[in-house]
C-alpha positions as CSV (number, residue, x, y, z in Angstrom):
1,M,-68.4,76.7,96.2
2,K,-69.3,74.8,93.1
3,C,-70.6,71.2,93.2
4,V,-70.9,68.7,90.3
5,S,-73.1,65.6,90.9
6,I,-72.8,62.8,88.4
7,D,-74.9,59.7,87.9
8,L,-73.0,56.5,87.0
9,D,-74.8,54.1,84.7
10,G,-75.7,55.6,81.4
11,T,-73.9,58.9,82.4
12,L,-70.3,58.7,83.6
13,L,-70.0,55.1,82.5
14,N,-70.1,54.1,78.9
15,D,-72.1,51.1,77.6
16,L,-69.1,48.9,78.5
17,H,-69.6,50.1,82.1
18,Q,-66.3,51.8,82.1
19,I,-65.1,55.3,83.0
20,S,-63.3,56.8,80.0
21,D,-60.0,58.5,80.3
22,G,-61.7,61.7,79.2
23,N,-64.2,61.6,82.1
24,K,-61.5,60.6,84.6
25,N,-59.3,63.5,83.5
26,I,-62.1,66.0,83.8
27,I,-62.9,64.9,87.3
28,E,-59.3,65.4,88.3
29,K,-59.3,68.8,86.8
30,L,-62.5,69.8,88.7
31,K,-60.9,68.6,92.0
32,K,-57.8,70.8,91.2
33,H,-60.1,73.7,90.8
34,K,-61.6,73.0,94.3
35,I,-65.0,72.0,92.8
36,E,-66.8,69.3,94.9
37,V,-67.5,66.2,92.7
38,I,-70.0,63.7,93.9
39,L,-70.9,60.3,92.4
40,N,-74.7,60.0,92.8
41,T,-76.0,56.6,91.9
42,G,-78.8,54.0,92.4
43,R,-76.1,51.3,92.8
44,Q,-75.1,49.7,96.2
45,Y,-71.6,50.7,97.4
46,P,-69.9,47.3,96.6
47,D,-71.3,47.6,93.0
48,V,-69.8,51.1,92.7
49,V,-66.3,50.6,94.0
50,K,-65.8,47.4,91.9
51,V,-66.0,49.7,88.8
52,A,-62.4,50.2,87.6
53,G,-61.1,53.6,88.4
54,V,-63.9,54.7,90.8
55,S,-61.8,54.4,94.0
56,E,-58.9,56.3,92.4
57,L,-61.2,59.3,91.9
58,E,-61.4,59.8,95.7
59,V,-64.8,61.6,95.7
60,P,-67.9,61.2,97.9
61,I,-70.2,58.4,96.7
62,F,-74.0,58.6,97.3
63,C,-75.6,55.2,96.9
64,L,-79.1,53.8,96.5
65,N,-80.5,57.2,95.4
66,G,-79.2,58.8,98.6
67,S,-80.1,56.0,101.0
68,M,-76.4,55.8,101.9
69,M,-73.7,58.5,101.7
70,Y,-70.0,57.7,101.8
71,A,-67.0,60.0,102.3
72,P,-64.1,59.6,99.8
73,N,-62.3,57.3,102.3
74,G,-65.3,54.9,102.5
75,E,-66.7,56.2,105.8
76,L,-70.5,56.0,106.0
77,L,-71.8,59.5,106.6
78,Y,-75.6,58.8,106.5
79,E,-78.1,56.1,105.9
80,T,-81.9,55.8,105.8
81,T,-83.9,52.6,105.6
82,L,-87.3,51.1,104.9
83,S,-89.0,49.9,108.0
84,I,-89.9,46.2,108.3
85,E,-93.6,47.2,108.4
86,L,-93.1,49.2,105.2
87,Y,-91.2,46.4,103.5
88,K,-94.1,44.0,104.2
89,E,-96.6,46.5,102.9
90,L,-94.5,47.0,99.7
91,L,-94.4,43.2,99.1
92,A,-98.1,43.0,99.6
93,V,-98.8,45.6,96.9
94,L,-96.0,44.5,94.4
95,Q,-96.4,40.7,94.4
96,P,-99.9,40.7,93.0
97,L,-98.6,42.8,90.1
98,N,-96.4,39.9,89.0
99,V,-93.2,41.9,88.8
100,G,-89.7,40.8,89.8
101,I,-88.5,42.3,93.1
102,L,-84.9,43.0,94.1
103,V,-84.2,43.8,97.7
104,Y,-81.1,45.8,98.7
105,T,-80.0,45.2,102.3
106,N,-76.9,45.7,104.5
107,Q,-76.2,42.0,103.8
108,G,-76.4,42.2,100.0
109,G,-79.0,42.1,97.3
110,F,-81.7,39.4,97.1
111,P,-81.9,37.6,94.9
112,A,-79.3,39.9,93.3
113,T,-78.5,43.5,92.6
114,L,-79.3,45.1,89.3
115,P,-75.8,45.0,87.9
116,Q,-75.7,41.3,88.6
117,L,-78.6,40.7,86.3
118,R,-76.8,42.2,83.3
119,G,-76.3,39.8,80.5
120,K,-78.8,37.2,81.8
121,A,-81.8,35.9,79.8
122,W,-85.2,37.0,81.3
123,E,-86.1,33.3,81.9
124,E,-83.1,32.9,84.1
125,I,-83.9,36.2,85.9
126,Q,-87.5,35.1,86.4
127,A,-86.4,31.8,87.9
128,M,-84.3,33.8,90.5
129,F,-87.3,35.8,91.5
130,D,-89.5,32.7,91.7
131,N,-87.0,31.0,94.0
132,Q,-86.5,33.9,96.3
133,N,-88.2,33.7,99.7
134,Y,-88.8,37.3,100.5
135,E,-90.1,36.6,104.1
136,S,-86.8,34.9,104.9
137,I,-84.9,38.2,104.4
138,L,-86.5,39.5,107.6
139,H,-84.9,36.6,109.6
140,L,-81.4,37.8,108.7
141,E,-79.6,39.0,111.8
142,N,-79.7,42.8,112.2
143,V,-80.9,43.2,108.7
144,K,-81.5,46.7,107.2
145,I,-83.5,47.2,104.1
146,Y,-82.5,50.2,101.9
147,K,-84.3,49.8,98.6
148,L,-86.6,47.6,96.6
149,I,-86.6,47.5,92.8
150,A,-89.6,46.3,90.8
151,V,-88.3,44.9,87.5
152,V,-90.1,43.7,84.3
153,D,-88.9,42.2,81.0
154,E,-88.1,44.9,78.5
155,T,-91.0,43.7,76.4
156,N,-93.4,44.5,79.3
157,I,-92.4,48.0,80.2
158,A,-96.0,49.3,80.3
159,K,-96.5,47.4,83.6
160,I,-94.1,49.8,85.3
161,A,-96.9,52.5,85.0
162,D,-99.2,50.2,87.0
163,V,-96.5,49.8,89.6
164,K,-96.1,53.6,90.0
165,K,-99.8,54.1,90.1
166,T,-100.1,51.6,92.9
167,L,-97.1,53.0,94.8
168,S,-98.5,56.6,94.6
169,K,-101.1,55.6,97.2
170,L,-98.4,54.9,99.8
171,D,-96.9,57.5,102.1
172,S,-93.2,57.7,103.3
173,I,-91.6,56.3,100.1
174,S,-89.9,57.8,97.1
175,F,-89.9,56.0,93.8
176,S,-88.4,56.5,90.4
177,S,-87.0,54.6,87.4
178,S,-83.3,54.3,86.7
179,F,-84.2,52.4,83.5
180,P,-87.6,52.2,81.7
181,N,-88.2,48.6,82.8
182,N,-87.8,49.2,86.6
183,C,-89.1,51.2,89.5
184,E,-86.8,51.9,92.5
185,I,-88.4,52.3,95.9
186,T,-86.7,53.9,98.9
187,S,-87.5,55.9,102.0
188,N,-88.8,59.4,101.0
189,E,-85.6,60.7,102.6
190,A,-83.6,58.9,100.0
191,Q,-83.5,61.1,96.9
192,K,-80.4,62.2,95.0
193,G,-81.4,65.9,95.3
194,K,-81.9,65.7,99.1
195,A,-78.6,63.8,99.4
196,I,-76.7,66.8,97.8
197,R,-78.3,69.2,100.3
198,R,-77.7,66.8,103.2
199,Y,-74.0,66.5,102.3
200,E,-73.8,70.3,102.1
201,N,-75.1,70.5,105.7
202,L,-73.1,67.6,107.1
203,K,-69.9,69.1,105.8
204,N,-70.8,72.7,106.6
205,L,-70.3,73.6,102.9
206,S,-72.2,76.2,100.9
207,F,-72.9,75.3,97.2
208,D,-73.7,78.4,95.4
209,E,-73.7,76.6,92.1
210,I,-74.8,72.9,91.5
211,Y,-74.4,71.1,88.2
212,S,-75.9,67.6,87.8
213,F,-75.7,64.9,85.1
214,G,-78.0,62.0,84.6
215,D,-80.1,59.9,82.3
216,G,-82.8,58.3,84.4
217,G,-85.9,59.1,86.5
218,N,-83.9,58.9,89.7
219,D,-81.9,61.9,88.5
220,V,-84.8,64.3,88.4
221,T,-84.5,65.3,92.1
222,Q,-80.9,66.3,91.6
223,F,-81.9,68.2,88.5
224,E,-84.4,70.1,90.7
225,V,-81.7,71.4,93.1
226,S,-79.2,72.3,90.3
227,T,-78.2,75.6,88.9
228,R,-78.0,73.8,85.5
229,S,-78.8,70.1,84.9
230,F,-77.7,68.0,82.0
231,A,-79.5,65.0,80.5
232,M,-77.4,62.7,78.4
233,E,-78.2,62.3,74.7
234,N,-79.0,58.6,75.5
235,A,-81.6,59.6,78.1
236,P,-85.4,59.0,77.5
237,D,-87.2,62.0,76.1
238,E,-89.2,62.5,79.3
239,I,-85.9,62.9,81.3
240,K,-84.5,65.3,78.7
241,K,-87.5,67.5,79.2
242,R,-86.7,67.7,83.0
243,A,-83.2,68.9,82.5
244,S,-82.1,72.5,81.7
245,D,-79.5,71.3,79.1
246,L,-78.5,68.4,77.0
247,T,-75.1,66.9,76.4
248,K,-73.5,64.2,74.3
249,S,-74.2,60.5,75.1
250,N,-72.4,58.4,77.7
251,N,-70.4,56.8,74.9
252,E,-69.1,60.2,73.7
253,D,-67.8,61.5,77.1
254,G,-70.9,63.7,77.5
255,V,-70.0,64.6,81.1
256,A,-66.5,65.8,80.1
257,Y,-67.9,67.6,77.0
258,A,-70.4,69.6,79.0
259,I,-68.0,70.5,81.8
260,E,-65.3,71.7,79.4
261,H,-67.2,73.1,76.5
262,I,-70.6,74.2,77.8
263,L,-70.0,75.1,81.4
264,K,-66.3,75.9,80.9
265,L,-65.6,75.0,84.5
266,V,-62.0,73.9,83.8
């Protein structure tokens, strides 16, 4: 069985955060050919399904880099979390680095999720971080913590290298960048590539060919389990080097182009 795993932001979505008709049509064609299509994203589930057209695709959605896996009908198939102890340890190493911290939980994002920051000035975003009491999150009833994101202003991207160097000393986490100015931190069980293989096992499927599409550091693990992997033209050069192939940009229906004209799956 063939599987196509597609990132959302910067990949399936154009810069207006929309799914083009061309990309919608190609996904429907893949489904008619009995090819398993997966949306594999760093976003939280509510931020995925609010994108126009996503629910109509009726495909599995893997969220938070594989921390949560949903069936097409919205049923939760799998989740993995960061322990309270690990959360405290991460705060202790990140806060001295003077980076913004987003916390993704089963009760929402604190102080926000990444899509909710879009269009805001950095001064406004910084104020949100400054006003967030990160200890108070632990007092929420039955809280589960799925992911942290360290975020910096786009003029201060070099600081992300310091974040990654510090995090590399910690066990039991996985981290990668979905954009150059961030670092996403999850359980080491939460990786896009692992999620594809986990879904295969959960559903008793056998993927003899896997094709993946992405533009960020959190896509590298799905590239690693793929027969062929496609970096978008808009991806950073270091991501392009990790993919087997390149396709057109997210504003040029690069996913649809590769599936139809390079892979010729439909």
